[in-house]
C-alpha positions in Angstrom: 3.1 18.8 -14.2 6.1 17.2 -16.5 7.2 13.6 -15.1 9.1 11.4 -16.4 9.2 7.9 -15.4 12.1 5.4 -15.6 10.6 1.9 -16.0 7.5 0.4 -17.7 7.3 -2.7 -15.6 4.4 -2.8 -13.0 5.2 0.0 -10.7 6.9 2.5 -13.5 3.0 1.2 -15.3 1.0 2.4 -12.2 2.4 4.9 -11.3 2.1 6.5 -15.4 -1.5 5.8 -14.9 -2.1 7.8 -11.7 -0.2 10.5 -13.2 -1.4 10.6 -16.6 -4.9 9.8 -15.6 -4.5 13.2 -13.5 -3.7 15.1 -16.8 -0.2 15.4 -16.0 2.4 15.3 -19.2 4.2 11.8 -18.9 7.1 10.4 -20.7 7.7 7.1 -20.0 11.5 5.6 -20.7 12.4 1.6 -20.9 15.1 -0.3 -22.6 11.7 -2.4 -23.5 10.3 -1.7 -26.6 7.2 -4.3 -25.7 6.7 -2.2 -22.8 7.2 1.0 -23.8 4.4 0.0 -26.5 2.3 -1.3 -24.3 2.2 1.9 -22.1 1.7 3.9 -24.6 -1.2 1.8 -26.4 -2.7 2.3 -22.5 -2.4 5.3 -21.4 -2.2 8.5 -22.4 1.7 9.2 -22.5 4.9 9.0 -24.6 6.7 6.8 -24.8 10.7 6.7 -25.3 12.8 3.3 -25.7 16.6 3.5 -24.7 18.6 3.6 -21.2 17.1 5.8 -19.0 20.5 6.6 -17.4 21.7 7.9 -21.2 21.5 11.7 -21.5 20.4 11.0 -25.1 17.4 9.4 -23.8 16.5 11.8 -21.4 17.1 14.5 -23.9 14.4 13.0 -26.1 11.9 12.3 -23.0 12.3 16.2 -22.5 14.3 16.4 -19.6 15.1 20.1 -20.5 11.7 21.3 -18.7 10.7 18.2 -16.6 9.5 18.6 -13.5 10.0 15.2 -11.4 12.0 11.9 -12.7 10.9 9.0 -11.1 13.6 6.1 -11.4 12.2 2.9 -11.5 13.8 0.3 -13.3 14.9 -2.9 -12.4 18.5 -2.0 -11.8 19.6 0.4 -8.0 22.7 1.3 -10.3 20.5 2.4 -13.2 18.0 4.7 -10.8 21.2 6.1 -9.1 22.6 7.4 -11.9 19.5 8.3 -13.8 19.2 10.6 -11.1 22.9 11.9 -11.0 22.0 12.6 -14.9 19.0 14.1 -14.0 20.6 16.5 -11.2 23.8 17.2 -13.1 23.2 17.5 -16.8 19.3 18.6 -16.7 18.7 20.3 -13.1 15.5 18.3 -12.7 13.9 19.7 -9.3 12.6 16.6 -7.4 14.2 13.1 -8.2 12.6 9.9 -7.0 14.7 6.7 -6.8 13.7 2.8 -6.1 16.5 0.9 -4.7 16.3 -2.5 -3.7 19.9 -3.8 -2.0 20.3 -3.6 1.1 24.1 -2.0 1.1 22.3 1.4 -0.2 20.0 1.6 2.2 22.3 0.6 5.4 23.0 4.0 7.8 26.3 4.3 6.0 25.2 5.3 3.1 22.2 7.4 4.6 24.2 10.8 3.7 24.5 9.8 0.2 21.4 10.9 -0.9 21.5 14.2 0.9 24.6 15.2 -1.0 25.3 16.4 -4.7 27.4 14.0 -5.5 24.5 11.5 -5.7 21.1 13.9 -5.3 18.1 11.3 -4.7 15.5 13.1 -2.9 13.2 9.9 -1.9 14.4 6.9 -1.8 11.7 4.0 -2.0 13.0 0.2 -0.8 10.3 -2.2 -2.3 11.8 -4.8 0.5 11.1 -2.1 3.4 7.9 -0.9 2.2 6.5 -4.8 2.0 7.9 -5.6 5.3 6.1 -2.4 6.8 2.6 -3.9 5.0 3.4 -7.3 6.4 3.4 -6.1 10.1 0.3 -4.0 9.2 -1.0 -7.1 8.1 -0.2 -9.5 10.8 -1.2 -6.4 13.6 -5.0 -7.0 12.2 -5.4 -10.9 11.5 -9.2 -10.3 10.8 -8.1 -8.0 7.5 -7.0 -8.8 4.4 -6.1 -5.1 3.7 -4.5 -2.3 6.2 -3.0 0.7 6.6 -2.4 3.3 9.1 -3.5 6.9 9.7 -3.6 10.4 11.1 -0.3 9.6 12.3 -1.0 6.2 13.7 -4.5 7.1 15.7 -6.6 5.8 12.9 -6.6 3.0 10.1 -8.0 1.9 7.1 -9.0 -1.9 7.8 -10.9 -4.2 5.0 -12.9 -6.9 6.3 -14.8 -9.8 4.7 -18.6 -10.2 6.0 -19.2 -13.8 6.6 -22.1 -15.5 7.5 -22.3 -14.7 10.8 -21.8 -10.9 11.1 -24.3 -9.5 12.6 -25.1 -6.7 10.5 -25.5 -8.3 7.5 -28.8 -6.7 5.2 -28.5 -3.8 7.4 -28.5 -0.2 5.8 -25.8 1.5 6.3 -27.6 4.6 8.0 -29.1 2.5 10.3 -25.6 1.2 11.3 -25.0 5.0 11.9 -28.4 5.2 14.6 -28.0 2.0 16.1 -23.7 2.6 17.5 -24.1 6.4 17.1 -20.9 6.8 19.3 -19.0 4.5 17.1 -15.8 6.1 15.5 -16.0 4.0 12.0 -17.1 4.5 8.7 -17.8 2.1 5.7 -15.8 4.0 3.1 -15.8 1.1 0.2 -17.7 -2.2 -0.5 -16.4 -4.6 -3.2 -19.1 -6.7 -4.7 -19.1 -9.4 -7.1 -15.5 -7.9 -7.8 -16.6 -3.9 -8.3 -15.2 -1.8 -5.6 -17.9 1.1 -5.4 -18.0 3.9 -2.5 -21.4 2.9 -0.7 -24.8 5.4 -0.1 -26.4 5.7 3.4 -29.4 3.4 2.1 -27.0 0.7 0.6 -26.9 -3.0 3.0 -24.3 -5.0 3.6 -24.5 -8.9 2.0 -22.7 -11.9 2.9 -19.6 -11.9 1.2 -18.8 -8.5 0.9 -15.2 -6.8 1.4 -16.0 -4.1 3.2 -13.3 -1.4 4.0 -13.9 0.9 6.9 -11.9 3.7 8.3 -11.7 3.0 12.0 -10.2 5.2 15.0 -8.1 2.9 17.0 -9.5 2.9 19.9 -12.9 1.7 18.5 -10.5 -1.3 16.5 -11.9 -3.5 18.7 -15.6 -2.8 19.4 -15.7 -2.7 15.7 -14.3 -5.8 15.0 -17.2 -7.4 17.2 -19.5 -5.1 15.2 -19.0 -6.7 11.9 -18.4 -10.6 13.8 -14.3 -10.7 13.9 -12.8 -11.7 17.0 -9.6 -10.3 17.8 -6.2 -12.3 18.5 -2.9 -12.2 19.2 -0.2 -13.0 17.0 2.7 -14.5 19.4 4.0 -17.3 17.3 4.4 -16.5 14.0 6.2 -18.8 10.6 7.7 -17.0 7.9 8.4 -18.9 4.5 10.9 -17.2 2.5 14.1 -15.9 3.7 15.2 -13.7 0.8 14.9 -10.2 1.3 11.3 -9.8 2.0 11.2 -12.0 4.5 14.8 -10.8 6.4 13.1 -7.7 6.2 10.0 -8.9 8.2 12.2 -10.8 10.4 14.6 -8.3 11.5 11.3 -5.7 11.9 9.7 -8.6 14.2 12.7 -9.4 16.5 12.9 -5.5 17.0 9.0 -5.0 17.6 8.5 -3.9 21.7 6.3 -7.4 21.6 7.7 -10.1 21.8 7.0 -12.8 18.8 7.9 -16.2 18.1 9.7 -16.4 14.8 10.7 -19.7 12.7 11.5 -19.0 9.0 11.7 -21.7 6.2 13.7 -21.1 3.0 14.8 -23.4 0.5 17.9 -21.8 -0.8 21.0 -22.9 1.5 22.9 -20.1 0.9 19.5 -17.6 2.1 18.9 -20.0 4.3 22.3 -19.2 6.0 22.4 -15.8 5.5 19.0 -15.6 7.3 20.5 -17.5 10.2 23.7 -15.1 10.5 21.5 -12.2 10.5 19.3 -13.3 12.5 19.2 -13.1 16.7 15.9 -15.0 18.1 14.5 -16.5 15.1 14.9 -20.1 14.2 15.7 -20.8 10.7 15.1 -24.0 8.5 16.2 -25.0 5.5 13.8 -26.9 3.1 10.6 -26.6 1.0 7.7 -24.2 2.4 5.4 -26.7 0.3 7.0 -29.8 2.4 4.2 -30.8 5.1 6.5 -32.6 7.2 8.7 -29.2 7.4 5.5 -27.3 8.4 5.0 -29.6 11.3 8.9 -29.6 12.5 8.5 -25.7 12.7 5.0 -26.7 14.8 2.3 -24.4 12.1 -0.4 -26.0 14.1 0.7 -24.0 16.9 1.8 -21.1 14.9 -1.2 -18.1 15.3 0.3 -16.7 11.4 2.4 -18.1 8.6 3.5 -15.0 6.5 4.7 -16.6 2.8 6.9 -14.4 1.2 8.9 -15.9 -1.3 9.7 -14.3 -4.8 7.3 -16.9 -6.3 3.6 -15.9 -6.2 1.9 -19.5 -6.8 4.3 -20.7 -4.0 3.2 -18.6 -1.8 -0.1 -19.6 -2.5 0.0 -22.7 -2.1 2.0 -23.1 1.1 -0.6 -20.4 2.8 -2.9 -23.0 2.0 -1.3 -25.7 3.0 -0.4 -24.0 6.0 -4.4 -23.4 7.1 -4.7 -27.4 6.3 -2.4 -27.8 8.8 -4.3 -25.9 11.5 -2.6 -22.4 11.4 -5.4 -20.1 11.9 -4.1 -17.3 9.5 -2.4 -17.2 6.3 -1.3 -14.2 4.2 0.7 -14.4 1.1 2.6 -12.4 -1.0 1.3 -11.9 -4.5 2.6 -9.9 -7.3 0.5 -10.8 -10.5 -3.0 -9.1 -9.2 -4.9 -11.4 -11.9 -4.1 -14.2 -9.2 -5.7 -12.5 -6.1 -9.7 -13.2 -7.5 -8.2 -16.9 -6.3 -7.7 -15.9 -2.9 -11.0 -16.8 -1.6 -11.4 -19.8 -2.9 -7.9 -21.0 -1.3 -8.9 -19.8 2.0 -6.0 -17.4 2.5 -7.2 -14.4 4.7 -4.7 -11.7 3.5 -3.0 -10.7 1.1 0.1 -8.4 0.2 0.8 -6.7 -2.9 4.1 -5.3 -3.9 3.3 -3.5 -6.4 0.8 -1.8 -4.4 3.0 -0.8 -1.4 5.3 1.0 -3.5 2.8 2.7 -5.7 1.5 4.0 -2.7 4.9 5.0 -0.8 5.6 6.9 -4.4 2.2 8.8 -4.2 3.1 9.9 -0.7 5.7 11.5 -2.3 4.4 13.6 -5.3 1.2 14.4 -3.8 0.2 18.0 -4.2 0.3 20.8 -1.8 -0.7 19.6 2.0 -1.0 15.6 1.2 0.1 13.9 3.9 -0.6 10.4 3.0 -1.8 7.9 0.0 -3.1 4.5 -0.2 -3.6 2.7 -2.9 -6.3 -0.1 -3.1 -6.5 -2.9 -5.2 -5.3 -2.5 -8.4 -5.1 1.1 -8.4 -8.9 1.0 -8.1 -9.2 3.7 -5.6 -7.2 5.8 -3.1 -7.3 6.9 0.8 -5.8 10.4 1.2 -5.0 12.3 3.8 -4.8 16.0 3.7 -4.7 19.0 5.5 -7.8 21.6 5.0 -6.7 24.4 3.1 -8.3 28.0 4.1 -9.5 28.5 0.1 -10.5 24.8 -0.1 -14.1 24.4 -1.1 -14.7 22.0 1.9 -13.0 24.8 4.8 -16.5 25.9 6.6 -19.4 23.6 5.0 -21.5 20.9 6.6 -20.7 17.5 5.1 -23.8 17.6 3.8 -23.2 20.4 1.6 -19.8 19.5 0.1 -20.5 18.3 -4.2 -18.2 14.9 -3.3 -18.6 13.0 -6.7 -20.6 9.6 -6.2 -17.2 7.2 -6.0 -16.0 9.4 -2.8 -16.5 9.4 0.7 -15.2 11.4 3.4 -14.0 8.7 6.0 -12.3 10.6 9.6 -11.6 14.3 10.4 -8.3 14.7 12.9 -9.0 17.9 14.8 -5.7 18.8 16.8 -5.7 15.7 19.5 -9.7 15.4 18.5 -11.5 12.4 16.4 -14.6 13.7 14.4 -16.9 10.8 12.8 -17.9 12.6 9.6 -21.8 12.8 9.7 -24.0 15.2 7.7 -24.0 18.3 9.9 -20.3 18.0 10.7 -18.8 20.9 9.8 -15.0 20.7 8.4 -12.7 23.4 9.5 -9.5 24.8 7.9 -6.6 23.3 9.4 -8.3 19.8 9.9 -6.8 16.6 9.0 -9.3 14.7 6.8 -8.8 11.5 5.3 -11.4 10.5 1.9 -11.7 7.7 0.1 -11.5 8.2 -3.6 -12.5 5.5 -7.0 -9.1 6.4 -8.9 -11.2 8.2 -11.8 -12.4 10.8 -9.0 -9.1 11.7 -7.2 -8.9 14.8 -9.9 -11.8 16.2 -8.1 -11.2 15.2 -4.8 -7.5 17.6 -5.4 -9.5 20.8 -6.8 -11.6 20.1 -3.3 -8.7 19.5 -1.3 -7.2 23.1 -3.2 -3.8 21.1 -3.6 -3.1 21.4 -7.5 -1.2 24.4 -7.6 2.4 22.8 -6.8 3.6 19.5 -6.3 6.5 20.7 -3.9 
């Protein structure tokens, strides 16, 4: 497949990395020659320096025979015009645009993207994706990473094995014997910075970051087995009242379960805007690093603090200070992946990576065939792929033990109609099953081959 990616920033680069690694013909366009050079030097892609919305630039990028264009520059207007030019001039079949401004995303404009005068097939909103990720984190207080699968019936959960974890030094196959009815699978372990798919004989050690695929009905039992105590989230303090913070606050206000919130925003205009937009939330104007202001927000009585300013270091320091003042759970928005190794040392419980959430959202819309969901883990190190098994798939009709999965791949769960199956060696995968598969990035092409989803992206 031939893809043009407009914007060579963090999101564009990661999408290019994914697609080029799967042997697609990828061209990256950006008006910053240094970013284009970085992409061409580090990835197997072509690069064009220029404005993505210019027809002659898209012509040079090969738009005449492109299958898809992904407009992910920093400008909403450039992204929209790029999709318009891609449609009107080059008739590119599939057009995806990243849009940030809420004005473009409100209901009054909802029909705008479905008509020929502004043809965008998929709109990706980073703020909404991050807000959704924040709500996921709050719903799983003991997890540093989480996402839902199987239409909300199951979830991926990332937890840390603490010193009091009851199953330390226990081989995974023994866990299966001890808890034979538990519908949960350890699909990934990060140890000393390296993420891998474990084998049955591997053990869990203190400090391991464990990725579990869990059927929701067994969530609390699984947490208890791994030494975690389920907690309620009824009081939340948000540090940062910008687009992301406001989106999170609105979602929490509209949630079925009542959550008491307070928002701290340093910029007066943003604070006033947030106060006007929110109905049941107290907005405080001031610095989220100010201990006195955090005390005023009753941070010690809060169940969680969510730090979502536009500065990574502020988020990390605010989260750390809130913890020191008695808040039991801290979540920080972190754009720079090089800062992630510091979160454990600072005592931060969980993080949100906007790049990873946006990349995951885009991947959901560009994967082949019957792929229903994709979640990107870490710095694009692995993916969890949810897909339907076709009759032509090498998986169909085979017991799990006979499927030739690569070393970096594990089957996390199976949904057969309304029934959830925990994969065992003798479990037979059937046509029509919905499966979740954990795969290191290098093995994703093989997973797509096993799923027989490499025929068509549309």
